[in-house]
N, C-alpha and C positions, 0 to 999 in steps of 0.2 A: 352145244353146252360146253363151257369151260370152267375149270375150278378157280374159285376166287381165294382159296386158302393159301396161306403162307407165300403170298405174292407181294411184289412191289408194284402197286397200283397208282397210276398217274391219271388224273381227270382234268381235262381242259374245259373250262366253262367261263367264258369272259362276257357275260351279259350284265344286266343292270341290278339294282338293289333288290326290287321285288322278285326278280328271277332267282337271286340267291337264296331268298327265304323259301320260295317254292321248291328248291332243290333239297330241302331238309329231309322229307320223307325218303327220298332216294339214299341220302347219306345214312340215315338210320338203318335202313335194310341192309345196305352194302356193309356197314360196320358189323352188323350181326352175322352176316354170311361170310364175311372175309376174315375168318379166324386166323390170327397170327400174321396178318398182312399189314403192310404199311401203306397208308393212303395219303396221297399228296394231291392237293388241289391248286390249279393254276387259274387265277382269277384276275379281273380288273382291279387294280389297287384302290380305286375310288370306293369300292363297296366291300372291302375286307371286314368291316365292323359287323356285317351281317353273318359272318361265319367264324370270325376270329376265335371265339371260345367254344365252338361246336366240338364236343368230345368225340365225334365220329371222324374227325380229321386228325391226322398226325402232323402234317406239314402244309403250310400255305405259302405258295409262291405268288406274290403280287406283281402284276404287270402294268406299266404305265402305257397304256395303249396309244395315248395321244403323242407321246414322245418316241415310241419305240418304232423305228422303221423296219423294212423287211430284212436288211442285213443283221440288225440287232435281234430280230425275231429268230432268225436262223441260229445265231450265236447262243441265244437262250435255249433253244431246242437241243443244241450240242451239249450245253452244260447240264441240262436235265438228263440227257442220255448217258452222262457219267454215273448216274444213279442206277443204271442198268434196269430200267422198268420192265417188268414181265408183261403188264397189260396197260395199254393206253386207252382211255375212253374219252372220245371227243363228243360232247353233248350239244355243241353248237358250232358247226363248221363254217370257217371263213378262209380266205386266202392265208391270213396269218396262222390260223391253226393248222392248215395243210403244211406250210413251211416248217412250223415247229414240230409237227409229227414226223415229217420226213427226216429232219435233222436228229430227232430223238432216237430213232431206230429201236423202238420197243419190240419185244418178241411177238406180241399180238396187238394189233390196232383194231379197235371196234368203234362203231358210232358213225358219225358223219365225216365226209371227206373234205368239204370246204372248197373243192376244186374238181373239175371234170376229170382231171388226170388222177386224182386220188383213188378212183375205183381200181386202178392197176396195181395200187400198193396196199390198200386196206385189206385186212383179213376178214372182216365181217361188217359190211355196210348196213346201217340200221337207220330206218326213217324215225328220227326223234321228234321232229316237228310235225306230229300228227294232230288231227282235229277231232278225234272221237272220244276224247276224255278231257278231264280237268288238266290245267297246265302242270300241276304238280304230279299228276298220275303219268303223264307221258314219259317222265324220267323213270318212274317205277317200272313201266313197261319195257325199258331197256333191260333192266335186270331180269324181268320174266323172260324175255327173248334169250338171255344168256343162260337160262335154265334155273333161275331162282324160283322156288315154289312158295316159300313163306314170304308173302309180300305185306303182312300186317305192319302197320306203322301208327304213330300217335299224331299224325297231321303235321302242320308246319310248326316248326320250333326255332326259337332263337335263345341264345345263351348270353349271360352278362358276366361281369367280374365284380369283386368288391368296390373297386374304384368307381365304376359307373353306378353301382347301387348307392354309394355314399354321395355321388354328385347329385342324384335324383332326390335323395333324402334331404340334402342341405338346401336344394332349391326349394322344395315344398315347405320346408321349415321357414325359410325366409318369406314365403308367401302366406304364412299364418295357418297352414294346413295342420290340423291336430289329429292325433290318433282317433280313429273312428269316423273321421270326416269321409263323405262319399263324393267321388269325383266322376265327372263325364268328360271323356276326351273328345276333342274336335280336330280334324285336319281338313282344312277348307280348300287346299290347293292341289294341283297335280301337274304333270308334265305339259299338259295340253289344256288350253282354255275351254274347249268344247267338252272336256270331261269334268269340268267344275260345276257342281250344283251351286245354285245361287248362294252367295255369302250372306244375303239378307235372310234367306230361308234357314241357313245354319244358325243365325242369330236368334231366329224365332224358336228353333228347337232348343237351343242352349237356354233360352228364357224359360221354356216350359219346364225343363228338367231341373233348373235352378229353383223353380217354385216347388218342386218335389223333394228338394234337399240335396241335389246332386250339383256340386259346384263345378262349372265349366272350366276346362283347361284347353286353351288353343295352342296346339303344337304347330311346328312349321319351320321354315327357314326364313331369314330376313326378308327376302323378295316377296313373301306372302303376306307381309304386314298390311298392305292396302286392302287385301281381302278380309283379313282379320278385323281391321278397323270398320269396314262395312258391316261385318256381323255384329260387332259390338254396338254399332249405332242403331241397330234394331233390337236391342235388349233393354228392357225396363230394369233388369237386375245386373247391368253391366259392371257395377262395383263389386259383385261377387266373383266375376270371371278372373281367371289367371291367364296371363299371356306368357307362354313358354317359348315362343317362336324367337330363335336366334339366341337363346339363353342356355341351351343345352347342346352338348356334343351329340353325335349320332348315337354313341354308346349309352350316354345318359338318357337320351330319348327312349331307347329300347327298355332301359330299366324303369324309367318314369311311366311308361305306358301301362305297366303292371299295376300301378296304383289306381287305375280307373275301373269303375264298376261296369261301364258301358262306353262305347265309342261310336262316333259317326264320321265317315270319311268318304272320299271319292275313290274311284279305282285308281289306286296309287301304292307306293311303297309303304307309307304309314298304315294303310289298311292291312297289309300283310304283317306289319309289325304287331299291331293289336291282336290280330288273329293268332300269330305265333306265340303271343305271350298269354294266350287263353283268356283274353278280354272279349266279351261279346261285342261285335262290331256290326253296325248297320252301314253298308256300302252303297253308294249311289252310282248307277251305271247308265250312261247314255250311249256313246258311240262304241264303247267297249263291248265285247261279247261276254255277258255274265256267265253264260253256260260254261265257258273255259276258264274264268278267272274269279268266280265267287269265293268268298271266304269259307273256310272248312269247319270252323268251330261249332260245337253243339248248339249254341244259342247265337250264332251269327247268321246273317242273311244279306243277300244282295237285293236291292230294289232296282229293277231295270225297266227302261221305257220301251225296249224293242226286243221281241222274241226272234232272235237271229238264227239262221242255220249255223251248225258248228263250223261249217267250212268258212264262214265269214269271221275272220279273226284279226286282220291287220287294221288297227284303229285308224291309221292315216288314210287308208283307202275308203273306209267307211265314212269318214269326215268328208273326203273329197267328193264321194258320190252322193252324199246326203242321204244315205240309205238307212236312216234311223230317225227316231223321234227325239227331239232335244231333251236334254237331261232335266230341264226345269218342269217337264211334265210330271215329275215326282212332286207330290204336294207335301206341305209341311205336316198335315195330319197323318199322311202315310208314314212318314219318317218317325213321328211321335208314337204312332201305334206300334211299329216294329220295335222301337226302342223300349217301350213298355212291356212288350212280349219278351224281349232279350232279358229284361230284369226280373221276369216272372210276375209282373203285376197283372197281366191278362193272359188268356189263351187264345191262340189264333193259328189254326192248322195252316194258313196260307204261308207262314214263314218257316214251317218245319223242314222243308226241303232245301234250305240255304238259298233259295232263289224265288222271288216273287215279282211278277210283271204287273206293272201299274195299269190301270184301266185306260183304254184308248191307244195301247201300243200297237205298232205294226207287227204282223206275223210274217216271219221269213221263212217258214216251212221247216 
């Protein structure tokens, strides 16, 4: 057990956008426990919007991983070392984080080593990448390992700023959205094609909820426009849809997500955005392990095709081995039913536990 109070704490965590969102419960607990401490977060510069306005962080050090070679990594570690960190927490170890940690010379180094040599230098090696809990909880368990007993938190959270909120407001005003209008958010893409539920099915779901008075909003990046066009082509009410893809900054998207009464997404960063903004989200899971990555919101639920063992986590390996049922086994009616449950239109205990397996899935034990 180490004291987190009145310390200079540095956290290295250079993963992806969704991972940054899943870190928020850890940050909330750490901020509460680390009374009088300064908390610095070293992250991948591409994803800093995910935590830029998080009040649990005092300083963010963005790193351009693509351009920063090993000599520059060592130099940055030396620079951070001038802050005289009392505690260094490495939550995802790599060769880069090992070099940075060595150069930093913190009084106490805990977490992952990132290199076999690290075990000779680290003070408390902790297995962070565990498979017995949700992805957000594995970081919370690091604090439990360090002696923190009050692990209560408010789930995944993201924060905005007035400029982002104004950007979202201006966008919706230009699209004719009026006070009192109800919106349904859609994110039809992801980082991997196998994780994408059929765009045509998204269009059918959007059409259904448009008929119930929820105007569809399709979020995304410009490269996802072909998928969005496919979804729109399967809508009878396509004229009611709003296409936000490519028209909002990441920060404005975070703000705009809050305007939605419900959302539908694949296993992706946007799924975590909706969940962190307390929007009920229905998330489609195929090759991803829904047990480890499902949304956490009270009225959010993952629809999964395959009941995988918790140890099966690397989505690329699952796709390679074809050890899953394709995501399109999820029917439109299943997504519609879950969405109506999320909106309080119907009761269905299948969705109460954040995770529902569709019929015909493979059981992984």
